[in-house]
C-alpha positions in Angstrom: -22.4 -48.1 -5.7 -21.9 -44.6 -7.0 -24.8 -42.1 -6.3 -25.4 -41.6 -10.1 -26.0 -45.4 -10.5 -28.5 -45.4 -7.7 -30.3 -42.4 -9.1 -30.5 -44.0 -12.6 -31.9 -47.2 -10.9 -34.5 -45.1 -9.2 -35.4 -43.5 -12.6 -35.7 -46.9 -14.2 -38.1 -48.0 -11.5 -40.2 -44.9 -12.1 -40.3 -45.7 -15.9 -41.4 -49.3 -15.2 -44.1 -48.2 -12.7 -45.3 -45.5 -15.1 -45.4 -47.9 -18.0 -47.4 -50.4 -16.0 -50.0 -47.7 -15.0 -50.3 -46.6 -18.6 -51.9 -50.0 -19.3 -55.2 -48.8 -17.8 -57.2 -45.6 -18.6 -57.9 -45.2 -14.9 -54.2 -44.9 -14.0 -52.7 -43.6 -17.3 -52.5 -40.0 -16.2 -50.6 -40.8 -13.0 -48.5 -43.3 -14.9 -47.5 -40.6 -17.3 -46.6 -38.2 -14.4 -44.5 -40.9 -12.6 -42.6 -41.7 -15.8 -42.0 -38.0 -16.5 -40.7 -37.5 -13.0 -38.3 -40.4 -13.5 -37.0 -38.7 -16.7 -36.6 -35.4 -14.9 -34.6 -37.1 -12.1 -32.4 -38.8 -14.7 -31.8 -35.5 -16.6 -30.9 -33.5 -13.5 -28.6 -36.2 -12.3 -26.8 -36.4 -15.6 -26.3 -32.6 -15.6 -24.9 -32.6 -12.1 -22.6 -35.6 -12.8 -21.1 -34.6 -16.2 -19.6 -31.4 -17.4 -20.5 -31.6 -21.1 -21.3 -28.0 -22.0 -22.1 -24.9 -20.1 -25.3 -24.9 -18.1 -26.6 -21.8 -19.9 -26.4 -23.7 -23.2 -28.4 -26.5 -21.8 -30.9 -24.0 -20.4 -31.4 -22.5 -23.8 -32.0 -26.0 -25.2 -34.5 -26.9 -22.5 -36.4 -23.6 -23.1 -36.5 -24.1 -26.8 -37.4 -27.8 -26.7 -39.8 -27.5 -23.8 -41.4 -24.5 -25.4 -42.0 -26.4 -28.7 -43.2 -29.4 -26.8 -45.7 -27.3 -24.8 -46.9 -25.5 -27.9 -47.6 -28.8 -29.8 -49.2 -30.4 -26.8 -51.7 -27.6 -26.5 -52.4 -26.9 -30.2 -52.3 -30.3 -31.9 -55.8 -31.7 -32.4 -56.6 -35.3 -31.3 -57.1 -36.1 -35.0 -53.5 -35.2 -35.6 -52.0 -37.0 -32.6 -50.8 -40.0 -34.7 -48.9 -37.6 -36.9 -47.3 -36.0 -33.8 -46.3 -39.4 -32.5 -44.7 -40.2 -35.8 -42.7 -36.9 -35.7 -41.6 -37.5 -32.2 -40.5 -41.0 -33.1 -38.5 -39.4 -35.9 -36.9 -36.9 -33.6 -35.9 -39.7 -31.2 -34.2 -41.6 -34.0 -32.5 -38.4 -35.2 -31.3 -37.6 -31.6 -29.7 -41.1 -31.4 -28.0 -40.4 -34.8 -26.5 -37.2 -33.5 -25.2 -38.9 -30.3 -23.6 -41.6 -32.4 -22.1 -39.1 -34.9 -20.7 -36.9 -32.2 -19.0 -39.7 -30.4 -17.6 -41.1 -33.6 -16.2 -37.8 -34.6 -14.8 -37.2 -31.1 -13.0 -40.5 -31.0 -11.7 -40.3 -34.6 -10.6 -36.7 -34.2 -8.5 -37.5 -31.1 -7.2 -40.7 -32.8 -8.5 -42.8 -29.9 -9.1 -46.5 -30.7 -12.7 -47.6 -30.9 -13.4 -50.9 -29.1 -15.8 -53.4 -30.6 -18.6 -52.7 -28.1 -18.5 -48.9 -28.7 -18.1 -49.2 -32.4 -21.0 -51.7 -32.8 -23.2 -49.4 -30.7 -22.3 -46.4 -32.8 -23.2 -48.1 -36.0 -26.4 -49.7 -34.8 -27.6 -46.3 -33.3 -26.8 -44.7 -36.6 -28.5 -47.2 -38.8 -31.6 -47.7 -36.6 -31.8 -44.0 -35.9 -31.6 -43.1 -39.6 -34.3 -45.7 -40.6 -36.5 -44.3 -37.8 -36.0 -40.7 -38.8 -36.8 -41.0 -42.5 -39.4 -43.7 -42.1 -41.3 -41.6 -39.4 -41.5 -38.6 -41.6 -42.8 -40.7 -44.5 -45.4 -42.0 -42.1 -46.3 -38.5 -41.0 -46.7 -37.5 -44.7 -49.0 -40.4 -45.3 -51.1 -39.8 -42.2 -51.3 -36.1 -42.9 -52.4 -36.6 -46.5 -49.6 -34.5 -47.9 -49.5 -34.3 -51.7 -45.8 -35.2 -51.9 -46.6 -38.9 -51.3 -49.7 -41.1 -51.8 -51.3 -42.6 -48.6 -51.7 -45.9 -50.5 -48.9 -48.4 -50.7 -46.3 -47.3 -53.2 -44.7 -50.4 -54.7 -42.5 -51.3 -57.6 -41.0 -54.5 -59.0 -38.0 -55.8 -57.1 -38.5 -53.5 -54.1 -37.8 -56.3 -51.7 -34.5 -57.0 -53.4 -33.6 -53.3 -53.4 -34.4 -53.0 -49.7 -32.4 -56.2 -48.9 -29.4 -54.8 -50.8 -29.6 -51.5 -49.0 -29.8 -53.3 -45.6 -26.8 -55.3 -46.5 -25.0 -52.2 -47.6 -25.6 -50.4 -44.4 -24.5 -53.4 -42.3 -21.4 -53.8 -44.5 -20.4 -50.2 -44.2 -21.0 -50.4 -40.4 -18.7 -53.4 -40.1 -16.0 -51.7 -42.2 -16.1 -48.7 -40.0 -15.9 -50.7 -36.8 -12.9 -52.5 -38.2 -11.3 -49.3 -39.5 -12.9 -46.0 -38.4 -10.4 -43.9 -40.4 -12.8 -43.9 -43.4 -14.9 -41.1 -42.1 -16.6 -40.4 -45.4 -18.2 -43.8 -45.4 -19.9 -42.9 -42.1 -21.9 -40.2 -43.9 -22.7 -42.6 -46.8 -23.9 -45.2 -44.3 -26.3 -42.7 -42.8 -27.7 -41.7 -46.2 -28.2 -45.3 -47.3 -30.0 -46.1 -44.1 -32.3 -43.1 -44.5 -33.2 -44.3 -48.1 -33.9 -47.7 -46.6 -36.3 -46.1 -44.1 -38.1 -44.3 -46.9 -38.5 -47.5 -49.0 -39.7 -49.6 -46.1 -42.6 -47.2 -45.2 -43.7 -46.0 -48.7 -44.5 -49.6 -49.5 -47.1 -49.7 -46.7 -50.6 -48.6 -47.2 -52.6 -46.2 -45.0 -54.5 -49.1 -43.4 -51.4 -50.4 -41.8 -50.0 -47.0 -40.8 -51.0 -47.1 -37.1 -49.0 -50.4 -36.8 -46.1 -48.8 -38.6 -46.1 -45.9 -36.1 -45.9 -48.4 -33.2 -43.1 -50.3 -34.9 -41.1 -47.0 -35.5 -41.6 -46.2 -31.9 -39.9 -49.5 -31.0 -37.1 -48.6 -33.4 -36.6 -45.2 -31.7 -36.3 -47.0 -28.4 -33.7 -49.4 -29.7 -31.7 -46.6 -31.2 -31.9 -44.8 -27.8 -30.6 -47.9 -26.0 -27.7 -48.1 -28.4 -26.9 -44.4 -27.7 -26.9 -45.2 -24.0 -24.2 -47.8 -24.6 -22.2 -45.3 -26.5 -22.1 -42.7 -23.8 -22.3 -45.3 -21.0 -25.6 -43.9 -19.6 -27.6 -46.5 -17.7 -30.8 -44.4 -17.6 -30.8 -44.1 -21.4 -30.2 -47.8 -21.8 -33.1 -48.6 -19.5 -35.4 -46.1 -21.2 -34.5 -47.2 -24.7 -35.0 -50.9 -23.8 -38.4 -50.2 -22.3 -39.5 -48.2 -25.3 -38.2 -50.8 -27.7 -39.8 -53.7 -25.9 -43.2 -52.0 -25.3 -43.3 -50.7 -28.8 -42.7 -54.2 -30.2 -45.4 -55.7 -27.9 -47.9 -53.0 -28.9 -47.0 -53.7 -32.6 -47.7 -57.4 -32.1 -51.0 -56.7 -30.3 -52.1 -54.4 -33.2 -51.0 -57.0 -35.8 -53.1 -59.6 -34.0 -56.1 -57.2 -34.0 -55.7 -56.7 -37.8 -54.8 -60.4 -38.5 -51.4 -59.4 -39.8 -47.8 -60.5 -39.1 -45.1 -58.0 -38.4 -43.3 -59.1 -41.5 -46.5 -58.7 -43.5 -46.9 -55.2 -42.3 -43.3 -54.2 -43.2 -43.2 -55.8 -46.6 -46.8 -56.5 -47.6 -47.9 -53.2 -49.2 -51.4 -53.6 -47.6 -53.9 -51.2 -49.2 -52.3 -51.1 -52.6 -55.2 -52.9 -54.3 -58.2 -51.8 -52.3 -61.4 -51.5 -54.2 -62.1 -48.0 -53.1 -65.2 -46.0 -53.9 -66.8 -47.3 -57.0 -64.1 -49.9 -57.4 -66.3 -52.9 -57.7 -67.1 -53.3 -54.0 -70.5 -54.4 -52.5 -73.6 -52.9 -54.0 -77.2 -52.7 -52.7 -79.8 -50.3 -51.4 -78.9 -47.5 -49.1 -81.5 -46.8 -46.5 -81.4 -43.4 -44.8 -82.8 -42.1 -41.5 -83.2 -38.6 -40.2 -82.4 -37.3 -36.7 -86.0 -37.7 -35.6 -86.2 -41.4 -36.6 -82.8 -42.1 -35.1 -83.7 -40.5 -31.8 -87.0 -42.5 -31.7 -85.1 -45.8 -32.2 -82.7 -45.0 -29.3 -85.2 -43.5 -26.9 -87.2 -46.7 -26.6 -84.2 -49.1 -26.7 -83.1 -51.2 -23.7 -79.4 -51.1 -24.8 -77.5 -48.8 -27.2 -73.9 -49.5 -28.1 -71.9 -46.6 -29.5 -69.1 -47.4 -31.9 -66.7 -44.5 -32.2 -64.3 -44.1 -35.1 -62.0 -41.6 -36.8 -65.0 -39.6 -38.0 -65.8 -38.8 -34.4 -62.3 -37.5 -33.9 -62.4 -35.4 -37.1 -65.7 -33.8 -36.0 -64.5 -33.3 -32.4 -67.8 -34.6 -31.4 -66.8 -36.5 -28.2 -68.6 -34.1 -25.9 -71.8 -34.3 -27.8 -71.6 -38.1 -27.7 -71.4 -37.9 -23.9 -74.4 -35.6 -23.8 -76.4 -38.0 -26.0 -75.4 -40.9 -23.7 -76.4 -39.0 -20.6 -79.9 -38.2 -22.1 -80.4 -41.9 -23.0 -79.4 -43.1 -19.5 -81.8 -40.7 -18.0 -84.5 -42.5 -19.9 -83.3 -45.9 -18.5 -81.3 -46.9 -21.6 -78.1 -48.8 -21.0 -75.3 -47.2 -23.0 -71.9 -48.9 -23.8 -69.0 -47.9 -26.0 -67.4 -50.5 -28.3 -63.7 -49.9 -28.6 -61.8 -51.7 -31.4 -58.0 -51.9 -30.8 -57.1 -50.1 -34.1 -60.1 -47.7 -34.3 -58.8 -44.3 -35.3 -55.2 -43.7 -36.3 -53.3 -44.9 -33.3 -53.6 -47.4 -30.4 -55.9 -46.1 -27.8 -57.1 -43.2 -30.0 -60.8 -43.6 -29.0 -60.0 -44.2 -25.3 -58.2 -40.9 -25.1 -60.8 -39.1 -27.1 -63.7 -40.3 -24.9 -61.7 -39.7 -21.7 -61.4 -36.1 -22.8 -65.2 -35.9 -22.6 -65.1 -37.6 -19.2 -66.9 -40.7 -20.4 -66.7 -43.2 -17.4 -64.0 -45.9 -18.0 -66.3 -48.7 -17.1 -68.5 -47.9 -20.1 -65.6 -48.5 -22.5 -65.8 -52.1 -23.6 -63.0 -53.8 -25.5 -63.8 -55.8 -28.6 -63.5 -59.2 -27.0 -66.1 -58.3 -24.3 -68.5 -56.2 -26.4 -69.0 -58.6 -29.3 -71.2 -60.9 -27.3 -73.4 -57.9 -26.3 -74.5 -57.1 -29.9 -77.0 -59.9 -30.0 -79.0 -58.2 -27.3 -78.4 -54.7 -28.4 -81.4 -52.7 -29.8 -79.4 -50.0 -31.5 -75.7 -49.9 -32.6 -74.7 -46.3 -33.3 -71.6 -46.3 -35.5 -69.9 -42.8 -35.6 -67.3 -42.5 -38.3 -66.0 -46.1 -38.0 -65.5 -48.0 -41.2 -63.1 -50.9 -41.7 -63.4 -52.2 -38.1 -67.2 -52.9 -38.6 -67.0 -54.3 -42.1 -68.5 -57.8 -42.2 -66.4 -58.6 -45.3 -63.5 -59.3 -42.9 -65.3 -62.5 -41.9 -66.1 -64.0 -45.2 -64.6 -62.2 -48.3 -61.3 -63.9 -48.9 -60.5 -61.4 -51.7 -60.8 -58.4 -49.2 -57.5 -56.9 -47.9 -59.1 -56.9 -44.4 -60.1 -60.6 -44.6 -59.4 -62.3 -41.2 -59.2 -59.0 -39.3 -61.3 -59.3 -36.1 -64.1 -56.8 -36.2 -66.9 -55.4 -34.0 -70.0 -57.5 -34.7 -72.4 -54.6 -35.1 -74.4 -56.4 -37.8 -75.8 -58.7 -35.0 -77.6 -55.7 -33.4 -81.3 -55.3 -34.0 -80.9 -51.9 -35.6 -77.8 -50.1 -36.9 -77.4 -46.4 -37.4 -74.2 -45.4 -39.3 -73.1 -41.8 -39.2 -70.9 -40.7 -42.1 -70.2 -37.7 -44.2 -70.5 -39.7 -47.4 -70.2 -43.2 -48.9 -66.4 -42.8 -49.2 -64.4 -45.9 -48.2 -62.3 -46.2 -45.0 -58.6 -46.2 -44.5 -58.2 -49.6 -46.2 -59.7 -48.1 -49.4 -62.6 -50.6 -49.7 -66.4 -50.2 -49.5 -68.2 -51.4 -46.4 -70.8 -54.1 -46.7 -72.5 -52.9 -43.5 -73.8 -49.8 -45.3 -76.0 -52.0 -47.5 -77.2 -54.3 -44.7 -81.0 -54.5 -44.4 -80.8 -53.4 -40.7 -78.6 -50.4 -41.4 -79.8 -46.8 -41.7 -77.4 -44.1 -42.8 -77.4 -40.7 -41.2 -75.3 -38.5 -43.5 -73.5 -35.3 -42.5 -71.0 -33.9 -40.1 -70.9 -36.1 -37.0 -71.1 -33.2 -34.5 -74.0 -31.5 -36.3 -76.0 -34.8 -36.6 -75.3 -35.7 -33.0 -76.6 -32.3 -31.9 -79.7 -33.0 -34.0 -80.2 -36.3 -32.2 -79.7 -34.6 -28.8 -82.4 -32.0 -29.7 -84.8 -34.6 -30.9 -84.3 -36.7 -27.8 -85.1 -33.7 -25.6 -88.5 -33.4 -27.3 -89.5 -37.0 -26.8 -91.6 -37.4 -23.7 
């Protein structure tokens, strides 16, 4: 066994161990470090084994790329992390495109024959990479709320037929090029058609499904990377791409289950296109409000308080104040738990990462399956910026776009306090029945400011 093969095997083991440790908040940080070390080993081994370009050129690339990565890691807010993940997925797909294009041009320029395995890998890396690149940047635009594209599902008659024809066209062009690579101009056409396909696949998906789409695009980027590994005969890249592709697909399935969706439904369903929206004929009723003093009194004399974090908490950057509020309640003998929905926020694990930033103990984070049975004995459920994941319409309203989605059963609590800036609907674009529930009290305003008010009121209660 050559030393490079052994090193790549070692890197693969590090990736697998790191991925396994990422499955728990307690071990996620060390898992990330182990996987990063595995990638560093693979990169160094590749540079020592292959004379591709001058080392100073690689050094410049490392400095530029590493500098940009460090800058974004330190400056991007947690609320924008899904957008960053979408962009990184796109870059991964684009990198695989470049590898495929470089190898295709190298072989055709030298007139070398392209065997079936290499040719198929080049075409698949190109097609999957192109779909990932364009689709990821459309996902970024939707998540970021850019004016160039609506965050709702953009659909048109016959879109499925158009997408199917584009897919067949890319596969047909790829097959032609594998059979006869001399038609170099068709290679560029194939890339462009695949990028248009990526755009069409993602614009037809509404904002409510965007976290699932980002996970699916992550899987695509891994598959494209694995194909790139076959092209350049790099085992480390094959292993890494396969792991990313498989784990991304598993994560997509988990999220689809949490939203009562199928993967095919997410890709082609246009979820969110017909949401009722604010004032769109949704539930009506009496809105009952509470002030900070009243909310603090309810929680101060409770036996158990369950905090339900959502995207509004991330927007307000209020995780540290939430921790302070929980600490004050626990000093009074109140049991505090956090209810975590799998798709709360804008990406998987968004709330876990946010609360970990505030050093909230991991054992206080309860997943939906465990916490739902606790709401019956919960005195106060404090909902902070969550919307669709606590909407009771998911259980009974067959006309609702979120019907069948498993939700947090906060309406079973004795008292419910919902913190929101306004009555605007959530990401699915529909109004929330919970806001009109007889046990619900609305506490309007910026989450961080209102939580600070609750903290001050709690301090004054003897």
